[in-house]
KOLDREN-196433 format. One record per residue (C-alpha): residue number from 1; x, y, z. Coordinates in nm, 2 decimals, decimal comma. Each point is the difference from the previous one (the first is absolute). Example, Ala and Ser with C-alpha at 12.3 -4.5 7.8 and 13.67 -1.06 7.14 Angstrom:
+-----+--------+--------+--------+
!   n !      X !      Y !      Z !
+-----+--------+--------+--------+
!   1 !   1,23 !  -0,45 !   0,78 !
!   2 !   0,14 !   0,34 !  -0,07 !
+-----+--------+--------+--------+
REM end
This chain:
+-----+--------+--------+--------+
!   n !      X !      Y !      Z !
+-----+--------+--------+--------+
!   1 !  -1,33 !   1,15 !   0,50 !
!   2 !   0,16 !  -0,19 !  -0,26 !
!   3 !   0,33 !  -0,20 !   0,05 !
!   4 !   0,23 !  -0,19 !  -0,24 !
!   5 !   0,24 !  -0,27 !   0,14 !
!   6 !   0,28 !  -0,13 !  -0,21 !
!   7 !   0,12 !  -0,33 !   0,11 !
!   8 !   0,34 !  -0,15 !  -0,17 !
!   9 !   0,25 !  -0,25 !   0,11 !
!  10 !   0,29 !   0,11 !   0,22 !
!  11 !   0,34 !   0,02 !  -0,18 !
!  12 !   0,16 !  -0,32 !   0,01 !
!  13 !  -0,31 !  -0,20 !   0,01 !
!  14 !  -0,05 !  -0,23 !  -0,29 !
!  15 !  -0,25 !   0,14 !  -0,25 !
!  16 !  -0,09 !  -0,27 !  -0,26 !
!  17 !  -0,26 !   0,21 !  -0,17 !
!  18 !   0,25 !   0,30 !  -0,03 !
!  19 !   0,26 !  -0,24 !  -0,14 !
!  20 !  -0,24 !  -0,13 !  -0,27 !
!  21 !  -0,10 !   0,37 !  -0,08 !
!  22 !   0,36 !   0,10 !  -0,03 !
!  23 !   0,09 !  -0,31 !  -0,23 !
!  24 !  -0,30 !   0,08 !  -0,23 !
!  25 !   0,08 !   0,38 !  -0,02 !
!  26 !   0,36 !  -0,08 !  -0,09 !
!  27 !  -0,10 !  -0,25 !  -0,26 !
!  28 !  -0,21 !   0,27 !  -0,15 !
!  29 !   0,31 !   0,22 !  -0,02 !
!  30 !  -0,06 !   0,24 !   0,28 !
!  31 !   0,31 !   0,10 !   0,20 !
!  32 !  -0,13 !  -0,08 !   0,34 !
!  33 !   0,22 !  -0,03 !   0,32 !
!  34 !  -0,26 !  -0,14 !   0,26 !
!  35 !  -0,37 !  -0,08 !   0,02 !
!  36 !  -0,20 !  -0,03 !   0,32 !
!  37 !  -0,36 !  -0,10 !   0,02 !
!  38 !  -0,21 !   0,13 !   0,28 !
!  39 !  -0,37 !   0,09 !   0,03 !
!  40 !  -0,22 !   0,31 !   0,05 !
!  41 !  -0,28 !  -0,02 !   0,27 !
!  42 !  -0,26 !   0,32 !  -0,03 !
!  43 !  -0,20 !   0,06 !   0,29 !
!  44 !  -0,29 !   0,24 !   0,09 !
!  45 !   0,02 !   0,08 !   0,37 !
!  46 !  -0,28 !   0,12 !   0,23 !
!  47 !   0,06 !   0,35 !   0,11 !
!  48 !   0,24 !   0,07 !   0,25 !
!  49 !   0,32 !   0,17 !   0,06 !
!  50 !   0,31 !  -0,07 !  -0,20 !
!  51 !   0,20 !  -0,11 !   0,30 !
!  52 !  -0,29 !  -0,26 !   0,09 !
!  53 !  -0,01 !  -0,09 !  -0,37 !
!  54 !   0,37 !  -0,06 !  -0,03 !
!  55 !   0,00 !  -0,20 !   0,34 !
!  56 !  -0,28 !  -0,22 !  -0,13 !
!  57 !   0,16 !  -0,05 !  -0,34 !
!  58 !   0,32 !  -0,10 !   0,18 !
!  59 !  -0,19 !  -0,25 !   0,19 !
!  60 !  -0,17 !  -0,14 !  -0,32 !
!  61 !   0,33 !  -0,03 !  -0,16 !
!  62 !   0,17 !  -0,19 !   0,29 !
!  63 !  -0,30 !  -0,23 !   0,05 !
!  64 !  -0,12 !  -0,06 !  -0,35 !
!  65 !   0,11 !   0,19 !  -0,31 !
!  66 !   0,38 !  -0,06 !   0,03 !
!  67 !   0,22 !  -0,28 !   0,15 !
!  68 !   0,25 !   0,23 !   0,19 !
!  69 !   0,27 !  -0,26 !  -0,02 !
!  70 !   0,04 !   0,00 !  -0,37 !
!  71 !  -0,19 !   0,30 !  -0,12 !
!  72 !   0,01 !   0,37 !   0,05 !
!  73 !  -0,29 !   0,24 !  -0,04 !
!  74 !  -0,05 !   0,36 !  -0,07 !
!  75 !  -0,32 !   0,20 !   0,11 !
!  76 !  -0,14 !   0,29 !  -0,20 !
!  77 !  -0,30 !   0,19 !   0,15 !
!  78 !  -0,22 !   0,23 !  -0,23 !
!  79 !  -0,30 !   0,20 !   0,12 !
!  80 !  -0,13 !   0,17 !   0,31 !
!  81 !   0,23 !   0,08 !   0,28 !
+-----+--------+--------+--------+
REM end
């Protein structure tokens, strides 16, 4: 089963990369209101049920993939049920 985890700064958390991208886009003439920089983690999981996979992914995010104090994450599962 494949999983994609999207990690991004929580609203209100300083995002220096996002600010740099926002400033550069505006200098290039693009009308951009806001920019936030996150990261995507693609994982291939061993076979198992969707509920088990989601629970494992939640633990992965809480323990390693995201800093729950300053980042939020979204999990998308693709593949076998």
